[in-house]
N, C-alpha and C positions, 0 to 999 in steps of 0.2 A: 245214474239219472243227473242231469244238470239242475242245481238249485234255483228256483225261479224267485227273483227278489221284486219287491214292489213298494216304490218310493212315495213316503209321506210328506215330502217337503223339503225345500232349503230353507235353513234358518241361520241367523248371524249370531255369531259368540264375540267373545271378546278377541279371539284369535282370529277370524274371519269366519267365511261362510261353510257350513255344514250342511251336508245331505243326510236327512234321516230316512230310514226304512221302516216297516213295518215290523214288529216284533221288539223295537227297540235299539235296534242297532244304529249306528252313524258313522258317516266317512267325512273326516276332515278334509278341506279343500285348500291346502297351499298352492301359491301360485308355482307353476311348472308341474303339477300332477297331471297324470293323463287321464282324463274321463274317459272311459270307455265302456260300452254297453250295446248289447243287441234286442231287438223285440222278436220274439219266437215266430217262425213261421205259423202262419195259420191264426196266430193269436188274436183275441178279441180285447179293445178296452171295454172295462167296465166301471159302473158308478162307485165312487169312493165311499158313497154313505153320508151321514150327516150328525156332527157333534158326537164323534166315537162311538157311533151304531154303523153296522155294514148295512148296505141296502138290501132289504128283504129279496127283492127281484133281480139283483145283481143286472140292472139295466144297462146295456149297451150304450156307450156314448161317443159323440164325433170326436175325431183325432184333433181336430182344431180348438176342443173346448179347453179352456183354461182351468175351468172350475171341476172339471171330471165328475158332474153328479146330473143324476136326472131331475127331471122338473121335480119332483115330490121332494127328493133330499135336499136340493137346492133351497127350497121353500122352508123346511125344516131349519135349514142352517142358519138361513137368515132370520128366524121366527126370535131370536134373542141375541140381536146384535147392535152392538154401538154404530158401528160403521153403516148400517142398514138405517139407523136412526129408529129402531123398534123398540127400544128402553128410554126410559126416561128417569129410573129412580136407583141409577149407579151412585151411592154416595162418595165415590172417590174423587179427588180433584183431579183435573184436567188441564193439559199444556194446550194451547192454540199456537200454531205455528205458520210461518210461510216456507214453504219448500221449492228449491230452484233445480231443474231436471237439465237446464240447458237454454240458450238463447230465446227467448220470449215464451218459456215455457215454466210457470211459477203458480203453485197452488196454495191454498188454505187449508187445514187441516186440524183435526185435534186428537190428543192421545193421553191415555192416562199418564200421569206423573211419575208412577211408579214403574213405568217402561222407559223411562230415560228416552234416549235416542233410537232404540231398537226399530220403531215403527219406520223412523226415516231412513234406515238401512234396508229395511224390507221393502220400502218404496222405490227405491233405487234414487233417493235425494242425492244430487252431486252436493248442494250447497243447502244450509237451512238455518234459519232463527226464531226463537221462541218471541212469541207476541206477548204472553201473558199465561195469566193460571188461575184457575178457579173452579167453582161447581159445574158438572156438566151441563145445565141447561144454561149458564152464563157463556161457557165455552161455545155452546150451540148457537147462542144469538151473536156472537161476536163473530163467529165464522160466517153466519148470514148477512152479517153487517158490512164485511168485506167483501162478500159476493155481490150484494147489492148497489153498493156505494164505489167500487172499485173495478168491478167487472171481473174478480178474480176467481177463478173456479176451484171446485172443491174436489174434482176429479180430473185426471189426464189419462189418453190410453196408453199402455205401455209401448205399442207400436211407434207413437209420436216420441217417447223418451228415447227409445233406441237409436232411431235417426239422427236426435240432436245430440245425443251422446257421442257420435261419431265424429263429431266437429266442434270439440270444448274449446273455449279461450285458453290460452296456457296459462296466462296470470290469475292467480287466486282473488287478487283485487278485481279483475273483470270478471270473474266467476260471482263475486260477491255483490257485484254493482245493481244488479235488478231488485235483490233481497234488500238492500239498503233503501233504495228510492222507495219502493212498496211499503217498507216497514214504517218510513217518514210518514209517507201519505196517512197510513191506516192509524198511526198512535195520534194524527191530527184530526181525527174524525170525531164527531160529536155522535153521543147515542152508545158509550161502550159502558156494559153491565158495571154497576159500582161492586158488585161481587167478584169482578174479576181484575187481579193485579196485572198490570201492564209490567213487561220485561223490558229492557234495553235492548237495542239491536248488537247482536254477538255472533255473527256468522261462523257456522262449522262447516269446513269441507271436507268433504268425504272421497276426493280425488284418490289420495293416497291408500285409504281404507279401500277401495274398490280396484285399486291396481289399475286405476286409468292414467296415471301419469307416467308418460312416456312410453306407452304400447300403442301398438299399431291399431288404426281406427276399424272397427267392423265394418264389412261391406255386407253382411244381409243376415237373415235370420231362419231357424229351422220352422217351418210352418206348420208341421205337424210330424210326428211319428207313424210308422205303417209297419205293419207285420212282415217279418224279414228284414227289416232294415237296421241299420248300425251306425252308431255315433260315436267318434272316436279322435280325442284332439288333445294338445295340451292347453290347461288352463292358463290364460293370461290375464284375466280379468274377471271381476263379476260385480253386479250392481242389483239391487234388490232380489227377485228371483231366477235373474239371467244370468248364465255362464257365458264368458268368451272364450270360444276354443280356437286355437291356431289348426288352420286348414289350408290346403292349396288354395290361393288365388286371395288370401287374407282372413282374419278372424271371422266366425260366424257364431250368431248370439243363439243359445239354446235357452229357452223358457222352461225353466225346469219343472212347472206346473204341468207340461204337454206330457211329463213323465208320468204323472198319476195315473192309475187305473190300467195300467200295461204292466203283464208279467215281463221282467228283463232278467238277461242272462248275459253271458259272455260275447262280445262282439265277434263274428265271423270274418271280417274285414277290417282293414284300416282304412281311415279317412270317414266320411260321412255320406250315406247312401240314401237318406230320407229326403223329402223335398225340401229344397232352401229357396226363400226368396229374397231378391236382391234387394237392399234399399233405394228405394226410388221406382220399384217395378209394381205395377199395379197388383193389389192383393188378389189373389186366386191362380195368378201367373205364374206357371215355372219355366226356367231358362235352364242354359246348360253350365251352369255355374260349377256342378261336380257331374 
């Protein structure tokens, strides 16, 4: 009997991206590794549960959902979340940061100081700089200050990140330019919380860490997995939850969050046989890329 694997997410280690599986197993993903799996015929994608607990109803979830949770489990998962702004009593210090994902796409955010730059790798930030550090609520107020005064968003859809990632400036100076300009404007704003210590602008570039330096630009993305479908390709780059896989016609991006909830096994064929959407194509439309 073929063993069925269930993916529990992509994480970033000091050595690069790592796929984690239910049961504690993990798979390191060095550049050049072949990523290959298939979804069983007749398989159904089910809710992954919340906060370490299985979904009691094992509810079916849509193939396009990146959360892979039913409504009830999604609500429980966000009930105690800094990202969802549902808690205010976390005693840990927090960094405020500016993250750049490509031309015209910069956001402000916060992350626990103890996590270092892990959050920026997880989000796929090509370049970032700290703005300051302090208590959670001071970090939140600073984040809101930048949103209101400078119009810097705190969220950017991954679909937008993928498109601009395919056309990054070659120079690290160019990649850091928007960060430097926004950092200077932010530092000059009045109204910063007194308990938040400002940090100088020191851009960190993740292009090499993501394998994006010198690699061919991605031409499309997997829109969803389907029962009986296969994904197989050489890993050429990765950013955030995304794997860039070499395929016929150019690299294709696989959001590993789409893998959660499916029972996965060996691929039955080479290449990518699940739906793929080309960049620039209207969402929901599938053409003949593969």
